[in-house]
C-alpha positions as CSV (number, residue, x, y, z in Angstrom):
1,X,0.0,0.1,0.0
2,X,1.2,3.5,-0.9
3,X,2.0,5.8,2.1
4,X,1.1,9.4,1.1
5,X,2.0,12.3,3.4
6,X,-1.0,14.7,3.9
7,X,-0.5,17.5,6.4
8,X,-3.0,18.0,9.2
9,X,-5.3,20.8,8.5
10,X,-3.8,23.0,11.3
11,X,-0.4,22.5,9.8
12,X,-1.2,23.8,6.2
13,X,0.9,26.9,5.7
14,X,0.0,29.7,3.5
15,X,3.5,29.9,1.9
16,X,3.3,26.2,1.0
17,X,-0.1,26.6,-0.6
18,X,0.9,29.6,-2.5
19,X,4.0,28.0,-3.8
20,X,2.0,24.9,-4.8
21,X,-0.4,27.0,-6.6
22,X,2.3,29.0,-8.5
23,X,2.2,26.7,-11.5
24,X,-0.4,26.6,-14.4
25,X,-0.7,22.9,-14.3
26,X,-1.3,22.8,-10.6
27,X,-4.0,25.6,-10.9
28,X,-5.7,23.6,-13.7
29,X,-5.7,20.5,-11.4
30,X,-7.3,22.7,-8.6
31,X,-9.8,23.9,-11.1
32,X,-10.6,20.4,-12.2
33,X,-11.2,19.3,-8.7
34,X,-13.2,22.4,-7.7
35,X,-16.6,20.5,-7.9
36,X,-15.6,18.7,-4.7
37,X,-16.0,15.3,-6.2
38,X,-13.5,12.6,-5.7
39,X,-11.8,12.2,-9.2
40,X,-9.6,9.3,-10.5
41,X,-6.2,10.8,-11.2
42,X,-6.1,9.6,-14.7
43,X,-9.2,11.6,-15.5
44,X,-7.5,14.9,-14.4
45,X,-5.9,16.6,-17.3
46,X,-5.5,13.5,-19.6
47,X,-3.4,15.4,-22.2
48,X,-0.7,16.1,-19.6
49,X,2.1,13.2,-19.4
50,X,1.5,11.1,-16.3
51,X,5.0,11.7,-15.1
52,X,4.5,15.5,-15.1
53,X,1.3,15.0,-13.2
54,X,2.8,12.9,-10.5
55,X,5.2,15.7,-9.7
56,X,2.4,18.1,-9.6
57,X,0.1,16.0,-7.5
58,X,2.8,15.5,-4.8
59,X,3.5,19.2,-4.6
60,X,-0.3,19.9,-4.1
61,X,-0.7,17.0,-1.7
62,X,2.4,17.9,0.5
63,X,1.3,21.4,0.8
64,X,-2.2,20.4,1.8
65,X,-4.1,21.5,-1.3
66,X,-5.3,18.0,-2.3
67,X,-5.9,14.7,-0.8
68,X,-4.9,11.5,-2.5
69,X,-6.6,8.2,-1.7
70,X,-5.1,5.0,-2.9
71,X,-7.5,2.3,-4.0
72,X,-5.6,-0.8,-5.3
73,X,-3.4,0.4,-8.0
74,X,-5.3,3.7,-8.6
75,X,-5.2,7.0,-6.9
76,X,-8.3,9.3,-6.4
77,X,-8.0,13.0,-5.7
78,X,-10.0,15.4,-3.9
79,X,-9.5,19.3,-3.2
80,X,-9.1,19.9,0.5
81,X,-11.6,22.8,0.2
82,X,-13.0,22.6,3.7
83,X,-9.6,22.6,5.2
84,X,-8.2,25.5,3.0
85,X,-11.3,27.6,3.6
86,X,-10.9,27.0,7.3
87,X,-7.3,28.1,7.3
88,X,-7.4,30.7,4.6
89,X,-10.9,32.0,4.0
90,X,-11.7,33.1,0.4
91,X,-8.3,31.8,-1.1
92,X,-9.8,29.3,-3.3
93,X,-12.6,31.5,-4.4
94,X,-10.0,33.9,-5.7
95,X,-7.8,31.2,-7.3
96,X,-10.2,29.0,-8.9
97,X,-11.7,31.5,-11.4
98,X,-8.3,32.8,-12.3
99,X,-6.9,29.3,-13.1
100,X,-5.7,29.3,-16.8
101,X,-7.3,27.2,-19.5
102,X,-5.7,24.4,-21.7
103,X,-3.3,26.8,-23.3
104,X,-1.7,27.8,-20.0
105,X,-1.4,24.1,-18.9
106,X,0.5,23.3,-22.0
107,X,2.9,26.1,-21.6
108,X,3.4,24.9,-18.0
109,X,4.1,21.3,-18.6
């Protein structure tokens, strides 16, 4: 079983969240997860190479932005909206609408 580090909600730091959100691909991942639904990792940005996405998921997970749940050989992603809204009210409401579209994702790969 995969052991994935997720910081406790009270240990999520703004500087880490902002650093994680400072990349177009990561912003696109956050936008894709904004509905709050758990999503199979392979369904998030299918046009971006898996090796690149793995790097970005790790940065988002370790900063506390997303949660990854292993299920067999698959990983499922959710946005930690409740935790982030509790720590930094309004941050996601500002970030999600400004997340770039497909063209910015491909520039950021």
